[in-house]
C-alpha angles and dihedrals in degrees: 000000000000121000095214117118118228115270097244091056092049093051092049092051090047092051092050093050091048093051091048092049091047094052091046092051095049098040100032127200119318090254093052092045090059092052098043098044112100109244112244116222111260121233111259113259114258116243110240116232122227116253088236091058091049092050092048091050092049091049092049091052090049093050093048091049091049092049091049092050091050092049093051092055110052094168121069109232112253090217087071101035098052096058090047092053092046090050091051092050091048090050093052094044093049091046091051090048090054090046092053091045092052101035104027134274092250090071123088122250093208135174094280091059091044090052089054091050097047125026104219092195091068118076096000094266118133123198119198123188108221098178119020099187116111097234095042100034116157134165132177125214128193141160120243093230100043137055097225113120123195127189131200120204135205091275094053094252114145122214133187117222119225111176105308094337130091123205124194110242090228087071096055136055103247095199091057098036115157112189093189091060092048091050090050091052092048114109109182116222 
């Protein structure tokens, strides 16, 4: 038997060896590849910013956004003012009720007591006591930047004034209050 490999097998082996030799010559060993490869310029390192700088930038953006939003809306929304005025009137009425219970219903719950119960300087809501007697108690509340006027009576009922008419707040949706509609519906007696 001859020990000669068939010609097609020999040519295939020869081709594989040639391809392997060619790739090794062009690419070189992994060590040579590292030396011969042109070093690409590295990206410059980014300078890290201080957390304090980041916080200051975020606060500045928030302040600018808040200022822009306030400038766009000159009018304070009545859906937010009305509940605040009602809360202030409730606070004064309940405070006067406690005052009359502790001190006596014959005493007056006047403006000085109302000022102690509700600080008019906060929130822009002023509460004015119009009648300080227990049986005829009445106080008016309004916001400095809106024309809505609310009134609380001696029973603790709160009304909104629209022209010469008063409407109990239990009959209207406070969050969607439209003073112009109430004034249009008002028919003075």
